[in-house]
C-alpha positions in Angstrom: -0.9 10.3 129.0 -3.7 11.3 131.7 -3.4 10.2 135.0 -5.8 7.5 136.5 -7.0 10.1 138.7 -7.7 12.7 136.0 -9.5 9.9 134.0 -11.6 9.0 136.8 -12.9 12.3 137.5 -13.4 12.9 133.9 -16.1 9.9 133.8 -17.6 10.9 136.7 -17.8 14.5 135.6 -19.2 13.6 132.1 -21.7 11.0 133.7 -23.0 14.2 135.9 -23.0 16.5 133.0 -25.3 14.0 131.1 -27.4 13.3 133.7 -28.0 17.0 134.6 -28.8 17.8 131.0 -31.2 15.2 130.8 -33.0 16.2 133.7 -33.4 19.9 132.7 -34.8 18.7 129.3 -37.1 16.2 131.0 -38.5 19.1 133.0 -38.5 21.2 130.1 -40.7 18.5 128.4 -43.1 18.8 131.5 -42.2 15.4 132.6 -41.8 14.6 136.7 -39.6 11.5 136.2 -36.1 11.7 135.0 -35.2 9.7 132.4 -33.0 6.5 132.9 -29.5 6.9 131.5 -28.3 3.3 129.9 -24.4 3.8 129.8 -23.4 1.7 126.7 -20.2 0.0 127.7 -18.9 -1.2 124.2 -15.3 -1.2 124.0 -14.8 0.2 127.2 -12.5 -1.7 129.9 -14.5 -2.8 133.2 -12.4 -0.2 135.2 -14.3 2.6 133.3 -17.6 1.0 134.0 -16.5 0.7 137.9 -15.7 4.3 137.8 -19.2 5.0 136.4 -20.8 3.0 138.7 -18.8 4.5 141.6 -20.3 7.7 140.7 -23.7 6.4 140.6 -24.5 4.9 137.5 -26.5 1.6 137.6 -27.9 0.6 134.3 -25.3 -0.4 131.6 -25.6 -1.4 127.9 -23.9 -3.8 126.0 -24.2 -5.1 122.3 -22.2 -8.2 122.3 -23.0 -11.4 124.1 -19.6 -12.1 125.0 -18.8 -8.7 126.1 -22.1 -8.5 128.5 -21.2 -11.9 129.8 -17.5 -11.2 130.3 -18.3 -7.9 132.1 -21.2 -8.5 134.3 -19.4 -10.8 137.0 -16.9 -8.0 137.3 -19.5 -5.5 138.6 -22.0 -5.6 141.5 -25.0 -7.3 141.4 -27.5 -4.3 141.7 -26.1 -3.4 137.9 -29.0 -3.7 135.7 -27.9 -4.7 132.4 -29.4 -4.2 129.1 -28.6 -6.2 125.8 -29.1 -3.6 123.0 -27.6 -5.5 120.0 -28.9 -7.8 117.7 -29.4 -11.0 119.5 -28.9 -14.3 117.5 -31.1 -17.2 118.8 -28.3 -19.7 119.0 -26.7 -17.1 121.6 -30.0 -16.8 123.9 -29.1 -19.3 126.4 -25.4 -18.1 126.9 -26.8 -14.3 127.6 -29.7 -15.7 129.9 -27.5 -17.9 132.0 -24.2 -15.6 132.0 -25.9 -12.4 133.2 -27.9 -13.0 135.9 -28.8 -9.2 136.4 -30.1 -8.9 133.0 -32.9 -6.4 133.2 -33.8 -5.8 129.6 -33.2 -6.9 126.0 -33.7 -3.8 123.8 -34.2 -5.7 120.4 -36.3 -8.8 119.6 -36.5 -8.5 115.9 -38.2 -12.0 114.9 -41.0 -14.1 116.0 -38.2 -16.8 116.3 -36.2 -15.1 118.6 -39.2 -14.3 120.9 -40.2 -17.7 121.2 -36.7 -18.9 122.0 -36.6 -16.5 124.7 -39.8 -17.1 126.0 -38.9 -20.7 126.1 -35.1 -20.4 127.5 -36.6 -18.1 130.3 -39.2 -20.6 131.4 -36.6 -23.4 131.4 -34.5 -21.0 133.6 -37.4 -19.8 135.7 -36.8 -16.4 135.0 -38.7 -13.7 134.4 -37.4 -10.3 132.5 -40.7 -9.6 130.9 -42.0 -7.1 133.1 -42.7 -4.7 130.6 -42.2 -5.1 127.2 -43.0 -2.8 124.2 -43.6 -4.2 120.9 -43.0 -2.4 117.6 -44.2 -4.7 114.5 -43.8 -3.8 110.9 -45.5 -6.0 108.6 -43.9 -4.8 105.6 -40.4 -5.6 106.9 -39.1 -2.1 106.3 
């Protein structure tokens, strides 16, 4: 079994390696801005997220509403949470109320869900629609 210290350094080292490779690829592609890394925390304990946070990671993604609602209060408020899974319209309020630092919902796959998000955000006086990219497939393929 690995010691906690070895595990801690492995998370920080892995994060540093991924960020370095991403920066290199970005520069090779002629981009001046480094890409943002969304560290997906699915199935990982909060202690691992804290390790990544302590190593400088501030953007985390989760694909289950209950997981993100449970994990978000365990980390500092400057974490930017991304919801990356399929969001059911009946869980919109739980997500928006439970994650004050929610920065992005990656997948909005129906007009019904978009309307529910818009209405709930308005009721909660929240604005996460700062940037939005829409991809529409009229054939539902």
